[in-house]
C-alpha positions in Angstrom: -4.0 -7.2 -23.9 -2.8 -4.2 -21.9 -2.4 -0.9 -23.8 -0.3 2.2 -22.9 -2.5 5.2 -22.7 -2.8 8.8 -21.3 -5.7 9.6 -19.1 -7.1 13.1 -19.2 -9.5 14.5 -16.6 -12.8 15.9 -17.8 -12.2 19.3 -16.2 -8.3 19.3 -16.3 -5.9 21.0 -18.7 -6.1 19.0 -22.0 -2.3 19.3 -22.4 -1.6 17.4 -19.2 -2.5 13.8 -18.6 -1.5 10.8 -16.6 0.4 8.0 -18.3 -0.5 4.4 -17.5 -1.8 1.1 -18.8 -5.4 0.3 -19.8 -6.7 -3.2 -19.1 -10.2 -4.3 -20.3 -12.0 -7.4 -19.0 -15.6 -8.5 -19.5 -16.4 -6.8 -16.1 -14.4 -3.5 -16.0 -11.8 -1.2 -17.5 -8.8 -0.6 -15.3 -6.3 2.2 -15.5 -3.0 1.5 -13.8 -0.4 4.1 -13.3 2.9 4.4 -11.3 2.5 8.1 -10.7 1.6 9.1 -7.1 -1.5 11.3 -6.6 -0.8 15.0 -6.1 -3.0 15.2 -3.1 -4.0 12.8 -0.2 -7.5 11.4 -0.1 -9.1 9.2 2.4 -9.7 6.0 0.4 -12.5 3.5 0.9 -11.1 0.2 -0.4 -13.5 -1.9 -2.4 -12.7 -5.6 -3.0 -13.9 -5.5 -6.6 -13.1 -2.0 -7.9 -10.2 0.4 -7.4 -10.4 4.2 -7.7 -9.3 4.0 -11.3 -11.8 1.2 -12.4 -14.9 1.7 -14.5 -17.7 -0.9 -14.9 -18.3 -1.7 -18.5 -22.1 -1.2 -18.1 -21.2 2.5 -17.4 -19.4 3.1 -20.7 -21.5 4.4 -23.6 -18.7 5.3 -26.1 -14.9 4.9 -26.4 -12.9 7.3 -28.6 -9.4 7.0 -30.0 -7.5 10.2 -30.4 -4.6 10.5 -32.9 -3.0 13.6 -34.4 -5.7 15.8 -32.9 -8.5 13.8 -34.5 -11.0 11.9 -32.4 -12.6 8.7 -33.8 -15.4 6.8 -32.1 -14.8 3.0 -31.8 -17.7 0.8 -32.8 
């Protein structure tokens, strides 16, 4: 089931994020947004993964943040 989320960059301003939809399958986590990138990059297209995809075997922890509190999902 897709969830509406905000993605924050690790080294970006924590008050600014990108709104989008998070979709999780048994293979990957995909972040889909309608916002255009702020800069142009040369993209190498992969048939299985896009720029915003993360393989599940690369994920150690997932956190939920609500009202300035962070909770680790188990």
